[in-house]
N, C-alpha and C positions, 0 to 999 in steps of 0.2 A: 492883719489877719483878714482873709476873705470870708465871705459868708458861705460860699460853696466852691469847691474845686472839682473839676471834671477831668478825668484821664481818658482820652480818646476823642479824636476829632472827626469820626465818621458821622453819618446822619443822626444817630441816636444821641451821641455826645453833644453835637452841635445844636440840635434842637432842644435838648434839655438845658444847655447853657443859655440859649436864646430866651427861653421862657423864664428862666431865673433872672436874667438881666432885665427883661421886660417888666418884671415884678419889682424891680429896684434892688435886687440883691447884688452885692459885689461878687463878681464871678470870674474865675480864671479857668481856662481850658488849656490843657497840655497835650500835645500830640507828638509822638516820637518821629513821625515822618515829615518830610517837606512835600508840599503839593507839586505836581499832581501825583496822587497815589492810585493804585488800581485795586479792584475788589473782584475776586473770582466769583462772579454771580451772573445771572442772565441779564441784569440791567432792567428789570421790570419794576414799575411802581404801580401796584394795583390802586384803583380808585379808593379803596378802603384805606390805603396808606396815605395817599395824597390828601384825603379828607381830614386826616389828623393834623395836618399843617394848617396854621392860621394865616398863611400867606400863599399866594399862587406859585406854581412852578413856571418860570418864564418860558416862552416859546423857544428861546435860544438854547435852553437846556434839554427840551423834549426832542427826541429823535423821531418817534412815530407814535400815533394814537392807534392802539390795537383794537380791532373790532371783530376779530375772529381767530380761530385756531384750527390746526390740523392735528389729528392723532394718527401717528404713523407706526405701524407694527409690521410684523413679518407678512408680506403679501397683501397689505391693505393700507388705505389712507382714507380717513373720514374727516370731513370739514364741517365746522360749526361756525355760523355767522350770526352777528347780533346787530341791532340797530343803534347801538351806542358804544362809546369807548369804555372798555373794561380795564385797560391798563395803559400807562405810558411806557415807552422804552426810553432809557436815558443812558448816556455814557457816564458811568459812575464817577469818573474823575471830575467831570463838569458838575454833576449833581452834588457830590460831596463838597466841592469847593463853594458852590452856591450857598449851601446851608451854613458852611463855616463863615462865609462873608456876611450872611444875615445875622449870625451870632455876634460878629464884630460890630456891625452897625448898631446892634442893640446895646452895645457897651461892654461886651465880654472882652477881657484881656486874653489874647490868644498867644500861646508860646509854642512855636513849631520847631521840629527837629530836636525835641527834648524828651527823652524817655523817662517815664516815672519808674524809678528803680525799686521803690519800696513805699508802701502806705502803712501808716501806723497811727496810734492814738486811741483815746477813749472819750474824754470830755471835749476834746478838739482833735482834728486830724492833721497829719503831717505827711506831705508828699515829698519824697527825696528824689532829686534829679542831680545830674552832673554839675549843674550851676548852683546848687544849694537846696534849701528846703522851703516848702510852701505850706503855710498854716491856713486852716479853714475850719469853719464850724461843722461842716459835713462834706462828704465826698461821694461822687458818683463814678463808678468804674464802668466805662463803656469802651473797652479796649478790643473787643472782638472775640472770636471763638478761642484764640490761643492765649488769652489773658493770663499772664504770670501773676499779676496781683490778685486776680480772682482766685487762682489756685492757692496762693500764699495765705489769703485771709479766710477762704471758705472751703479749702481742701480741693482735691481733684474733682473733675466733673463725673457724672454717673458713668458706670462701666458701659462700654459699647455705645457711647452717646455721640460719637463723631463719625459722620460720613465724610467722603472726600469728593471734591469737585475739580474739574478742569474746565477752562474756558479760553477761547481765542476770538478776538474781534478781527474779521477779515473783510476785505473788499469782495464784492459779489459780482458774478457775471450777469445775473438777472436781478431785476428790481424785486426786493423781498416783499414788497407790498405792505399791507397792514395786518397780516396774519402771523401768529406764532405757530411754530411747529413743535410738537411734543413727540418724542421718539420713545416707544416702549421697547427698550433694548433687552431687558432680562425680566421676564415675568415667570412665575412658577410653572412647572410642567403640569400637564393635564392629569393631575392626581394630587392627593393630599400629601404635602410635605412641608417642612419648615422653610420659610422664605426669609430673605433679609428684611430688616426693619425698613429699609429704604432701597428697594430694588433699583438696579441701574437704569436710569432714564436719561434721555438727551433732550436738547432744545436748540431751536433757532429763534432768536428774537431779532426782529427787523430794525435796522438803523437807516439813516439816510445814506444810501450808496454803500452801506456796509451791513454786516450782520454779526450778532453775538452767537457763536456756536459753543456748545458745551455739553458736559455730561456730569452726573453726580450719582453717587450710590454708596451704600454701607457694606463694608467687608470685601471690597474688590482690590485686586492687585493693580500696580501701575500699568502692567501690560493689558489687563482687562479694561481699564479706564481708557487707555490709548486706542484699543480696538473699538470701543464704543464711540470714541471721538471720530475715528475714521468712518464709521458707519454713518454718523450724523453728517459729516462732510459729504459723503458719497450720495446719501439719499435726500438731502435737502434740495428743495426746488430753487433756492437762492443761488446755489453753486459758488462756493468760495473760489476766488481766483488764486489767491496766495494762502496757503495753509501755514500760518505762523505758529511758532512753538507755544503750546498752551501753558498758562500759568495754573498753579494748583493752590488749593486752600481748603482747610477743614470746614465742614458744615455741621453745626450742632443739631441733633435731632431729638434730644431729650432735655427738658428743663432741669435746672438744679433743684435741690431740696430747699435751700434757703436763698433769700435775695437781699437780706440786710443783716447788719450786725453792728451794734453800737452806733457809730456815726457814718457807716458806710452803706452804700446801696449798689447793687449790681443791676445793669440794664442791658437790653439788647442781646447780641450774641454771647456776651460775657456771661449772661444768665441762662443761656441755652433756649432763648425764646424764639424758636423757629418751628414752622409747621412740618411735621414728619410726613405730611401728604405730598408736599411739593418742594420743600426746602426754602419756601418764602419766609423771610423773617422781618422785613422792613415794617410791615403793618404792626406786628407784635412789638418790635423794637421801639417804634414811635409811641405806641401805647404806654410802654414802660417809661419812656422819656417824660411823658406828660405826668404820670404818677410820681416819678422821682422828683420832678421839679415842683409839683404840688407839695410833696413832703418837705422839701428843702424850704419852701416858702413858709409853710406852717411852722417849721422849727425856728426859723430866723425871725419872722414877723410876729408869730403868735406865741413864741416861746413854748411851743408844744413839744415836750420831750418824748411824747409817744408817737410822733409823726413818722420816724424812721421804721419803727416796728409795725405801724399801721401800713406802711408801704408794702412790706412783706406780705401781709394778709390780703391787701388789695390786688397785688399781682397774682396771688394764688386764686383769688375768688373770681377774677376776670380773665386775665391773659392766659394763665395756666389752665383754667377750666376749659377755655376754648381750644387750647392745644390738645388737651386730653381727649376731647371729643373727636378731633381730627385723628388722634392716635387710634381710636376705635374704628373709624371709617376706613382709614388707610389699609389695614391688613384685610378687611372684608373685601374691599374692591380689588386689591391685588390677588387675593385668593380666587375671586370670581374670574379674573382674567386668566387664571391658570386652569380652570376646569370647564370653561365655556368656549364657544367659538368667538374670538375677539371681535371680528367684524359684526357678527350678529348681536353681540353685547352692545356695541355703540349704536347700532341701528335701534335696539330696544330703548336705550337711554334717550335717543332723539325723540322717541314717541312719548316719553314721560315729560310732557310740557311743564307742569308745575315744578317738577324736580329740576329740570334744566334751568328754569327761571330762578329757582332758589339758589342754584350755584352762581348764576349771574348776579343776583343780589348780594351774595357773599363777597364776590369780587369788588362790588361797588361799596361795600361797607354797610349794607342795609340788612344783612343776615349774619347769623353766627354759625360756627361749626356745631354748636350744641343743637341748634334748630335743624341743621342738615342731618345730624345723626338721627334725630327723631323722625325725619322724613325718609331716611334710608332704611330703617328697621322694617316698616310695613311693606316696603317695595322689594325687599330682599328676594322673596320667592319669585316675583315676576322677573326681576333682573336675571335670576338664575335659570328658571325653567324655560323662559322664552329665548334664551341664548344657547341652549343645548341643541346641537344639531348633529 
C-alpha cells in the first residue's frame, strides 16, 4: 500500500507528487495519457506561479520572458511595458513533462497510459485501473476540468461553471517579441445589461519563432469561438503563417463547494481553482498542490486524521478567498468597459500608477486579489467618470 496516490500527471498532480516524495512518502502517480500531451491554454506561467515551485524552470523549457502586453479592442491598441519579467511562456507539453520528470527523480512511481476508472474507500483508498487496483492511505485527484472521478465523488461542478477555450500554436511571420496581446472581443454594450461571467477574449502569447493564439469565453457557440479565433489571427502583430486547427478544452470559472472527503482531496482544475478574471489557473493549482501535499504528509507522518478536513478549510480560506475577490473585480471592470470609452479607460488606468503597480505585484506573487479589490473600490468613480467621453 502506498502512502499517497495521485490521479493526474499535469503540473498540479506532478508537483503534489514531487513534494510528497521529497518528504519521504511512498507515492504513485497515475496519468491516463502518454506524453507529450497538450493543454488548451495560453502557455503562460506567471511569476506568482513559478515562485510556488521550489526548483527553477530550466531555460530549455522557457519560450519567452514577457515584459509587456497590448490590450486590443475595436479600433484601439494600448501597450503597457514593465522593467521586469511578469510571466514566462512555455510549451505546455515540455513544461508538463519537466514537472513529471522532477517527480520521478524525487522517487515517485509514475504509471502512464493508465486511466483511473474509479476511486473508492474510507479508511484507505483504492484506485481502479485496467491493470488492477492501487491502494493508498490517501488520494489526490488532479485530473483537470473534466474529471470524472471528481464528479463521481463530489457531484457535478457548479451550474454554469465552465467556459470554453480554443488554442492553436502557429509559426509566425513576424517576431512576436516579448509582449502578450490581449483581445477584448466581446464586451458589454454601452448600457446596463447582463454580461457573460467570462466575456469572450483572445490572446497571443509569444514563443520562439511561434506564438500561442487562442480565445476563451463563457456561453459562446462553436461558431462564435471560431469567429473570435479568426479575429485574433487577423489582428495580431505576430501574423500566423499557418492557421492550424485549434484544439478545444473546458475552462472552470467557479470553484467547487467541497475539496475533500474522507481520504480524498481535489486540486487544481478538478476543484475549479481558476481565476474568473483571466482563466489563469496554474498559480491557484500549484497553491492547492502544496496544501494537498502538506495534508498528506501530516496524515502519514503525524497520524493526523484531521489533515484532510483541514485541507478543505485551508483551500477555502486562502485560494478560494482570492478567487472570490477576483470574481468581484471581474464584472466591475467588464461593466466599465461596456459603459465608457475603452481607449480612454486604459489611458486612465495608465495614469493610476499605484494601481498598475499593484497589478504588477499580483502577477509577481507579491499581491493578492483581495488587496486589489480593496484598491479598486475607491478608484471606481475615477475609472468611470474620467473614461466617459
